[in-house]
C-alpha positions in Angstrom: -18.7 -32.7 -4.7 -19.6 -29.7 -5.8 -21.5 -29.5 -2.4 -18.1 -30.0 -0.6 -15.9 -27.8 -2.1 -18.7 -25.3 -1.7 -18.6 -26.1 2.1 -15.0 -26.1 2.1 -15.0 -22.1 0.6 -17.9 -21.8 3.1 -16.0 -23.4 5.9 -12.7 -21.1 5.1 -14.4 -17.9 4.8 -15.9 -18.4 8.2 -12.1 -19.3 9.8 -11.1 -16.2 8.3 -13.7 -13.9 10.5 -13.1 -15.8 13.3 -9.2 -15.0 13.6 -9.7 -11.6 12.9 -12.2 -11.1 15.8 -10.8 -14.0 18.7 -6.8 -12.3 18.1 -7.5 -9.6 20.6 -5.7 -8.8 23.8 -2.3 -7.6 22.9 -0.8 -9.8 25.2 2.9 -10.6 23.4 3.0 -14.4 23.2 5.8 -16.9 25.1 8.6 -18.6 23.0 7.6 -22.6 23.5 9.3 -25.0 22.0 6.7 -27.2 19.4 6.5 -29.8 17.2 8.4 -29.3 13.3 6.2 -29.0 11.1 5.7 -32.2 9.5 6.0 -33.1 5.6 1.8 -34.3 5.7 -0.9 -32.3 5.1 -2.3 -33.3 7.6 0.7 -32.1 9.9 0.5 -28.4 8.0 -3.0 -27.9 10.1 -1.7 -28.5 13.4 -1.0 -25.7 15.6 2.0 -23.9 15.6 3.9 -21.4 17.6 4.0 -18.6 19.4 7.7 -18.8 18.8 10.2 -21.3 17.9 14.3 -21.4 17.7 14.9 -23.3 14.5 18.5 -24.5 13.5 18.2 -28.1 12.2 21.7 -28.5 10.6 23.3 -25.9 13.4 25.1 -26.6 16.9 25.7 -24.3 19.6 24.3 -21.1 21.6 22.1 -19.1 19.2 24.8 -16.2 20.6 27.2 -18.2 18.3 24.7 -18.5 15.1 23.1 -15.2 13.2 19.5 -15.7 14.2 17.0 -14.0 12.0 13.4 -13.8 12.6 10.4 -15.2 10.4 7.0 -13.9 10.9 4.5 -16.4 9.6 1.0 -17.0 10.0 1.4 -20.7 11.3 -2.1 -20.2 12.9 -5.4 -18.3 11.5 -7.1 -18.2 8.4 -4.6 -19.7 6.7 -2.0 -21.8 8.4 -0.8 -23.1 5.0 0.8 -20.3 4.1 2.6 -20.0 7.7 4.3 -23.4 7.1 5.2 -22.8 3.6 6.6 -19.5 4.6 8.8 -21.0 7.3 10.3 -24.2 5.1 11.5 -22.0 2.7 13.1 -19.8 4.9 14.2 -23.4 6.3 15.4 -24.6 3.5 17.7 -21.6 2.4 19.3 -21.9 6.2 19.6 -25.4 6.2 21.5 -25.4 2.7 24.0 -22.0 3.8 24.8 -23.9 6.9 25.7 -26.9 5.1 28.0 -25.4 2.9 29.3 -23.8 5.8 27.4 -20.8 6.8 27.7 -17.3 6.7 31.5 -15.2 7.7 32.1 -18.7 9.8 29.3 -19.0 11.7 26.1 -20.9 11.0 22.4 -19.1 10.6 19.5 -20.0 12.8 15.5 -19.3 12.8 13.4 -17.8 15.2 10.1 -18.4 14.3 6.8 -16.3 15.4 3.0 -17.4 14.7 1.6 -13.9 13.2 -2.0 -15.6 13.3 -2.4 -13.5 10.1 -4.2 -10.8 12.2 -2.6 -7.4 12.8 -2.7 -7.0 16.4 -0.7 -10.6 16.3 1.8 -9.7 14.3 2.3 -6.7 15.9 2.7 -9.0 19.5 5.0 -11.5 16.6 7.7 -8.5 15.9 7.8 -7.4 19.5 8.7 -11.1 20.4 11.3 -11.0 17.4 12.8 -8.1 18.4 13.3 -9.0 21.9 15.4 -12.2 20.2 18.4 -9.8 19.6 17.8 -10.7 15.8 20.0 -9.3 13.1 16.3 -9.1 10.4 13.1 -10.0 10.6 11.7 -11.8 7.3 7.6 -11.3 6.5 5.0 -11.2 7.7 3.0 -11.5 3.4 0.2 -9.1 4.0 0.2 -6.0 3.5 -1.8 -4.9 6.1 0.2 -6.8 8.7 3.6 -5.3 7.0 2.2 -1.9 7.5 1.1 -2.6 11.3 5.0 -3.4 12.3 7.3 -2.0 10.1 7.6 1.0 12.4 8.6 -1.2 15.3 10.9 -2.8 13.0 12.2 0.7 12.1 12.4 1.6 15.9 14.6 -1.3 16.4 16.8 -0.8 13.6 15.7 -4.2 12.2 15.6 -4.8 8.6 12.3 -6.0 7.6 12.0 -8.2 4.7 8.5 -8.9 3.2 6.4 -10.0 0.7 3.7 -7.9 1.1 2.7 -5.8 -2.3 0.7 -2.8 -0.8 1.3 0.2 -2.6 0.8 2.0 0.6 4.3 0.6 1.7 5.7 3.3 -0.3 3.4 5.6 -1.2 2.8 6.1 2.5 5.7 5.8 4.4 9.8 5.9 3.5 11.1 3.2 6.1 14.7 2.5 5.2 14.6 -0.4 7.1 11.9 -2.2 5.4 12.6 -4.2 1.9 10.1 -5.2 0.0 11.1 -9.0 -1.9 8.3 -9.3 -4.6 7.1 -7.5 -7.0 4.8 -4.7 -6.0 1.3 -4.5 -6.6 2.3 -1.4 -8.6 4.2 -3.9 -11.1 2.1 -6.9 -10.9 -2.0 -4.7 -10.8 -0.3 -3.1 -14.7 0.9 -6.6 -15.7 -2.9 -8.0 -15.2 -4.0 -4.7 -16.8 -1.7 -4.7 -19.7 -2.3 -8.6 -20.7 -6.0 -8.2 -20.6 -6.3 -5.3 -23.2 -2.8 -5.9 -25.2 -2.9 -10.1 -25.4 -6.5 -10.6 -24.8 -7.8 -8.1 -26.6 -10.4 -6.9 -23.9 -12.2 -3.6 -24.7 -14.2 -3.4 -21.7 -13.3 -4.4 -18.5 -15.0 -5.9 -15.0 -12.8 -4.9 -11.7 -13.9 -6.8 -8.9 -11.3 -5.9 -6.0 -11.3 -6.3 -2.6 -12.0 -2.9 -0.2 -9.2 -3.7 1.8 -5.4 -2.3 1.3 -4.8 -4.9 -1.1 -7.4 -4.5 -3.5 -8.0 -1.0 -3.4 -4.2 0.0 -3.9 -4.1 -2.8 -6.9 -7.7 -1.2 -8.6 -5.8 2.2 -8.1 -3.2 1.2 -10.8 -5.3 -0.5 -12.9 -7.4 2.5 -13.3 -5.0 5.1 -13.6 -3.6 2.9 -16.5 -6.7 2.1 -18.6 -7.5 5.4 -18.1 -4.4 6.4 -19.8 -5.3 4.0 -22.8 -8.8 5.0 -23.3 -10.2 1.5 -22.3 -13.3 1.4 -20.6 -14.1 -0.1 -17.5 -16.9 -1.4 -14.7 -15.5 -1.3 -10.9 -17.4 -3.7 -8.1 -16.0 -3.9 -4.7 -16.5 -6.7 -1.7 -15.7 -6.6 1.9 -13.3 -9.3 3.4 -14.9 -11.9 4.8 -18.2 -11.4 2.1 -20.1 -14.9 1.7 -22.4 -13.6 -1.4 -21.1 -12.0 -4.5 -24.1 -12.5 -6.8 -25.1 -8.6 -6.9 -21.8 -7.5 -8.0 -21.2 -10.0 -10.4 -24.3 -10.0 -12.0 -23.5 -6.0 -12.5 -20.5 -6.8 -14.1 -22.3 -9.7 -16.1 -25.1 -6.6 -17.1 -22.4 -4.5 -18.3 -21.4 -6.5 -20.6 -17.7 -6.8 -20.1 -15.7 -8.9 -22.2 -13.2 -9.6 -19.3 -12.7 -9.4 -15.6 -9.6 -8.4 -13.4 -10.3 -9.9 -9.7 -7.7 -8.6 -7.0 -8.8 -10.0 -3.4 -7.4 -12.4 -1.0 -7.2 -16.4 -0.4 -11.3 -17.4 0.5 -12.7 -14.4 -1.7 -10.7 -15.3 -4.9 -11.7 -19.4 -4.4 -15.6 -17.9 -3.6 -15.4 -15.6 -6.6 -14.1 -18.2 -8.9 -17.7 -20.2 -8.0 -19.9 -17.6 -8.1 -18.8 -16.5 -11.3 -19.0 -20.2 -12.8 -22.3 -20.7 -11.4 -23.5 -17.0 -12.8 -22.2 -17.6 -16.2 -20.1 -15.1 -16.6 -17.6 -16.7 -19.2 -15.3 -14.5 -20.4 -11.6 -14.0 -19.5 -10.7 -13.6 -15.8 -7.1 -12.5 -15.2 -6.9 -13.5 -10.9 -4.0 -12.1 -8.3 -1.2 -14.4 -7.3 -3.2 -15.7 -5.2 -4.8 -17.6 -7.8 -1.8 -19.3 -8.6 -1.0 -21.3 -5.0 -2.7 -24.3 -4.8 -3.9 -23.7 -1.2 -6.2 -21.5 -3.2 -6.9 -23.1 -6.8 -7.8 -26.2 -4.5 -10.4 -25.1 -3.7 -12.0 -24.8 -6.5 -13.5 -27.1 -9.4 -10.9 -27.3 -12.4 -14.3 -26.0 -14.5 -14.5 -22.9 -12.4 -11.5 -21.8 -13.4 -11.8 -21.8 -17.3 -10.3 -19.5 -19.3 -8.7 -17.7 -16.3 -5.4 -16.3 -16.2 -3.3 -14.8 -13.5 0.1 -12.5 -13.0 2.3 -13.9 -9.4 6.1 -13.8 -9.3 6.5 -17.5 -9.3 4.9 -21.0 -10.6 6.5 -24.7 -10.1 6.1 -24.5 -13.9 8.4 -22.2 -15.1 11.1 -24.6 -17.0 14.1 -22.2 -16.0 17.3 -24.2 -14.1 17.2 -22.0 -11.2 13.1 -22.8 -10.5 13.3 -26.0 -12.1 16.3 -27.0 -9.5 14.4 -25.3 -6.3 11.0 -27.1 -6.8 13.1 -30.6 -7.1 15.3 -30.0 -4.0 11.9 -28.5 -2.1 9.8 -31.8 -3.2 12.6 -34.0 -2.0 12.8 -32.4 1.7 9.3 -31.7 2.4 7.2 -33.9 -0.5 5.2 -30.6 -1.0 5.5 -28.8 -4.4 6.6 -25.3 -3.3 4.3 -22.3 -3.8 4.6 -18.6 -3.9 5.2 -18.5 0.1 7.9 -21.2 0.2 9.7 -19.0 -3.2 10.0 -16.1 -1.3 10.9 -16.8 2.1 13.7 -19.2 0.4 14.5 -15.7 -1.7 15.0 -14.4 1.9 17.2 -15.9 3.6 19.8 -16.0 0.6 19.3 -12.1 0.1 20.7 -11.7 4.2 23.1 -14.1 3.3 24.6 -12.3 0.3 24.2 -8.8 2.3 25.7 -10.4 5.2 28.8 -11.7 3.6 29.5 -8.3 1.5 29.3 -6.6 5.0 31.6 -8.6 6.8 29.3 -8.2 9.7 26.0 -8.5 10.8 26.0 -4.8 12.6 22.7 -2.7 11.7 23.9 0.0 9.9 26.6 -2.3 6.8 24.0 -4.9 7.1 21.1 -2.0 5.6 24.2 -0.6 3.7 24.7 -3.8 1.6 21.1 -4.6 1.5 20.6 -1.7 -0.5 23.9 -2.9 -2.8 22.3 -5.6 -3.7 22.9 -6.1 -7.4 21.0 -8.4 -9.7 21.4 -11.6 -6.9 19.8 -14.1 -8.8 16.5 -16.1 -7.1 13.7 -18.1 -7.6 11.3 -14.8 -7.9 13.9 -13.3 -10.1 16.7 -10.7 -9.8 17.0 -8.8 -6.5 17.9 -5.3 -7.2 16.5 -2.4 -5.0 15.6 1.1 -6.2 15.2 4.0 -4.2 12.4 3.0 -2.6 14.0 -0.6 -1.6 12.2 -2.7 -4.3 14.1 -5.7 -5.0 12.1 -7.5 -7.5 10.9 -5.7 -11.1 9.3 -8.6 -12.5 6.5 -10.8 -12.7 4.8 -13.8 -14.9 1.7 -14.6 -16.6 -0.1 -17.3 -15.9 -3.0 -19.9 -17.3 -4.9 -21.9 -14.9 -4.9 -25.4 -16.5 -6.8 -27.9 -14.9 -6.7 -25.6 -11.8 -2.9 -25.4 -12.0 -1.2 -22.6 -12.9 1.3 -23.0 -16.2 3.8 -21.1 -16.9 3.0 -18.7 -19.9 5.7 -15.4 -19.7 8.0 -13.4 -17.6 8.2 -9.4 -17.9 10.3 -7.2 -16.5 8.9 -3.4 -15.8 11.2 -0.8 -16.0 11.1 1.7 -12.4 
């Protein structure tokens, strides 16, 4: 069983590398109708779309509907993420349509495959823009969001993304960009606060990806730890690394009493294996990726002993709005929802609320209404944009038990 798990992680890493190497060319994909995503895990691995219009409950031409673009990684290294993005958005659209729609019109989704890579995400954004959508939801990865945000701004199309890099607000000021997950400035600070105040760590290891995602969180954590005088040792790795032994041994030899790890899906699973194998037996706080079953499922449960994580969503949260969402999602898709499903389910309800208040889908009026969203309850928190259009200001602390992220507490961070 150990060998099979190791091979699955290696395969995931290889897929990630092949996706980055192979998604070039720069030609815009053409729309195509494909088989709808199924309810089984086997069906979720099938190739996805370049672009497909999805309107399960509405009738009539797209000109009579409110068309919303969805940029999701239907193919590439993490197709489950794209599938859950699509399912969450579609479930919200179906619920809204069954309740009468918005302004007397039905919602229709146009799903474009961003392939989990920047060049393909650019193609997907151009394809979505060409459909005369009222807004785009996604992509979810920070590098991809940074690559496409200017295209959406130029086209005056509001973009609701789950990307969390601080660069999305520290290096750009795009009035059409709204973040619908807690930024890394929130999540990373929560991780550092929990490690020092709740777990009592006095010398932390910081193990981060060298990409935008990891480096952005590292800066936040270092600033916090410097401010409270807590010692730390920082080690970095790269996307696609298949051996992290030297970095982990440096943390172990330095005598750290806790580790914060901030990296992408495949690298998180590999690190969990190597932390365990190399005997780094200290509390570990992971980024939101370890809370998702597509990542924790790559791990043996014993690899995650003494692991915690910060995240926006866990299905084990017992609040009424989360338990209802989980029950409805499981009934519809025969799968338990995770962070991607919850994030993009919420994105469609944010747009519904804004369109109803604006009384139109016209771009300027919709933009104004989005900025005036006022504590709209969603499954990842309450949505209320600050001056940089960050809509979520709270996070969740979970403990990994038998490989599952179990809810401990919700914490709101003041701007």
